[in-house]
N, C-alpha and C positions, 0 to 999 in steps of 0.2 A: 454435555450442553443438549439438556434434552428440548427434543423439537416438542414444538406445541401447534396444536391443528392450525392455528391463525395467529403464523410469524407475523410480527408488525417489523418494517426495515426504518431506520432515521439513514439519512443520507449525511455522512461526516466530510466529503471533499470529492469533487471532480474534477475532470480535465483532459486536457486532450487525448491522454494514455488510458482514461476509464474513470473509476471511480470508485468510492470505498464505501460500505454501507455497515451500520449495526443493527443486529436483531433482535426481538425482543426475548428471543432463546439463549442472549449472549455471543452469541457467533459475531467474526467480523470478515463479510465478503469482501474480494477482493476483487474487482469485474471489468476486463481489458476485451472488449468486443464480444465473439462468444463463448471467451474464455472466464469461468467464477473458479474462485478458490476461496474453501469456508474456512477461517482458522478460530484459535481461542486467543481470547486479549491478549492474553501472556503467549502466544507466538506471534501473532499481529507485531506486538510488540520488540519482538526476539529481531523478527525481519526486518521492523525498522532500521534497528541497530546497525543489521548487516548490510543494509542497503545504505546507510549513511556511511559506514565502513570505505563499501565499494564507490562509491561515490569519488572521495576522497582518495582512494587510489586511484580510478581512474585521472581525475585533475592533476597529478601528480604526474602519469605517463604525458600527457600530453604537453608537446612543444609552447614554450613560452612564445607569443604574440607579441611581437615590437608595439610601445602603446602608438595608437595614433594622436599625429600633431594637428 
């Protein structure tokens, strides 16, 4: 991902924990507070798969709650 003198970022998503931007140089930026992580699109997609797997595993660990009536 070559760095361009004037990179332009496009917001892909944002929420209460941060934002995800795509840069004209090809990088994907994950930002949360003062932390920003720059990833290639391939690494970003792999991270998405990993997060989904962890979310499913976490859900499986949570105790079941009785249904509200």
